[in-house]
N, C-alpha and C positions, 0 to 999 in steps of 0.2 A: 426497581431503577428507571431512569428516562430513557427514553428514547433519542437517540441522536440525529439515526438517518431514518426514514421510513419510506419504502416504495410502495405505490399501490397500483394494480392492474398495469404494469409495466411493461410494453412490447417495443418489439422494436427488428426492424430486417434491413438486410442490405444486399444487394447483388454484386458482384465481380465479374471479370470476362471469363470465358469459356463456360458461362451458363451455372458458374457458382451463387450459390443464396443461401442465406442464413438468417434466422428469425429466432429472438427470444422473447417468449412466450407468456405473457401474463403471472410476471414477477411481482410476488407480494412479500417485504422482508421488514422485517424491524429489525434495527441493530442499536443495541444497549450502551449507552452512553459510558464508555471506559472500558469496554471489552477489547481483547484482542482478537482477530477474526482471519483465520485464514478460507481461503478460496481453493478449493481444489473440484477437481474433476479432468476427464481424460481431454486430449486435444482436441479444440475444436466444437467442448461442451458450452463456451459462451461467457468465459470465468474472465476475461481480458475486455470482452464486451459492456459485459455488464458493469466494470467497476469505471471503465470511463464513462460510460450513462450517470453512476452516482456522482463522479468527478467533472459532471458536466462538460464532458468532451463533446457532444455530439447535440445538436440542437432539434432535432426532428427525432419525435417520438412518441407516444400516446402513454398516456398514463400519468401520472404525479410521483414525483422526489421530493421528498422533506427534510431539510437538514436543520434540527433545532426546531423543528414546527411550522417552519416558514418553507415555501415552495422555493426551490433553487431558480427557478425562473423568476423570482422578483427579488433575486439578490442582483445586487448591484459588483462588477469585476473585482472593485476595490475589497469588498462586503465581505463578499465570499472567500476571497484568498487568504483574509484574514481568519478564516475558520477551517478552511479544507485546501489541504495541500495531494497533490499527485504527482507522483514519479513513475514516469512510464518504464518500461521495458528494456529500451534501446534508446539510448540519450546520446545526441552527437552532441560533441562540441567543437565547433567549428576551430577554436582558437587556444589549438592545445599548445600555445606558448605561454598563455595567460597565467599569471599566479592563482594559487589555489584560493586563497586571500579574498583576491579582488572575482572571482568567479561566485565563490558565495555571496560576497554582496550583491551580485546580480541577482540572487535570489528574493531580495528585499521589493525589487521591481513591482510584481504583481499587488505587493501592499500597499504600494502607495498612491497617491490621487495621481491624475495627468499633467498636474503643474509644481508636484513634490520632486524636491530634489533626492537622491541619492546619498550615501554615504554622512548624513550628519551623525553627530554624534549619537543619538539612541541606534541607527543603522548599525555603526563600528560595534555598538555594546552588543544587538544582538548577533553581529557575526563573530566577534569573540567570544558568546556564549558557545554558539555552536561548534564552534572548534574547539573549545574546550571540554564541551559535554559528548561529543565524538573522539577524543584524543588525536586529532590532527595537527598540533602543535608542532610538531616539528617539522610537518612537510608545508606549514600555511604560506612560507613564503617561497617554496618551489612551484616550477610551473607543472602544468596540469599534464602535460605529456611527459615528464620525466617519472612520473610516480608508479605505484605498483597497479594490478587490477583491482586489487582488494580497500587501495588503497583510496582509488578511486570513484569507487563503490560507496565507500564512506562520505568522500567531499561531494556526491552527487546528494547523498542523502541530506546534509549541509545543506546545500545549497538550496534544498526543497522546503526543507523545514524551515531558513531563515525568512520566509513569506509569515510562518505563525509567530514567530515571537517567541520563541521556546523559554525565553529569560520571563516569560508572565506564567500566568495560571494557563494549564493544558486541560482542564477539564473544558469539555464541549467544543474543542478542536480535534480536525480528525486528519489522518495520514493515510493517503492511500498510495499502495506501492504494487507494483506489477513484475513480480518475480525477482527480486531483489538480488539472488542468488549465482544467475548466470554467470557463468566462466570461473566463477569463488571456488578455490581448494576448502575442505572441509573445515580450515582453519578460520577463515575469514566468515565463514559460513554462521558459525557458531557468534564468533564476532559480532557478525551483523545483527543478527537477532538479539544475542543480550543486551544491543544501544538499543532497539527498536522495544526489548522489552522493558528497560529502564524506563526509557519516556511513557511506556503504556503503565508503569506503575505511579507514575505522575501524573496520570489519567488522561494522559491522551490518548483516541481512541485510532487504531490501529489495522489496518483491514491491509491483508496481501493474499496477493496468487503465490499458493505454494506448491511445487511438485513433488518435495520430498515432504513426504507423508509424514516419517519420523519427526523431521523439525516440526511441523503440525502440532504433533504429539504435544512434543515438549514444550514448546514455545505459547503455541495459541487456546484460548480457555473454548471459544466459540468455533464452530464450521461451518462452513456453507459448503454442501454438493452440488454440482452443476452435472447438466447430462441432458446433451441436445436440446442448447437453448432454454431449458426448465430449470429450477432449481428443486431438487429432489427432496434435500433435509437441510434444516437448519435447527441447528441446537449444540449442545456442550462436545468438544469435541472427541472426547472417549467413548461417547455415543451414537458419532455419528463414523467415525474409521473404527469399524469393527472387521470380525472376520469375514460375515457376511458380505458387507459393503464391497470390501475389496474383492468378493469372486464373482458378485452381481454388474459390479460397475468397471473394474478393471480387470476384468478375467484373469485375476491369479489368486493362487493357494497361499494361504499365508497364516502363522501363528502368533498371536498378540499376547505378549508378556510381560508381566507387573515387575519392576526393580525398584524399591525404595520412592515409590508413589511416580515413578515415573513408567509409560508404556512403551514399548517395541515392537516393530513390526519383524518379524523372521518370516522373509520371502520362503514360500516352498517351490513356487514353479515360475 
């Protein structure tokens, strides 16, 4: 299988007030096209920093990042946006009075040229496809501030995916999302990941920071474990999330059981 994202000798560091500093060190990873990748690790291990680098959110780093064999620094904004979409953990919608359909239409802007208009017939087709695929037709003309937390998360996913044109071939396209389950109840957590899995089955490469390791075991085929700014392991999810790994990196005792080809973590401490 071909590689959609490759990072070579990737290093990044930053400092904050009160003397806090963090360093991402010598990251070398290859992400296979069409995979569903969970990024796991304890708080402060560098998960969000890494995916932000892959999503071209930081301009100053050493090493190289390639998207479909091309250095991401060689992509123009429009071309990059048509291939890779990024949804951060915390998204602030300034105008909660905006209708859902109009908010999703804003997702078309990154994929358009500087002088191109949004809300063309093609844009409307793509937005309609996003609304249909995410099952949010019933709230399309509601104000964003009027819908539930689970519905808001699906709308934000639709907003982000709109730039990729999900009505077309998704092979070679990447969706990076930082902890999409924040503030969601169990029902909406599974609903969101079932949606992501459906897009993944159509060829979309999905990379997601995940804190719930049972979710990672159920939905993702590849897992990237981070610790203290370094990649510990990148492999099949069931080969990364093991009782030994949980003991060493999360400091908890567990038993992992299998039922009908699904793995479950039973936490003992």
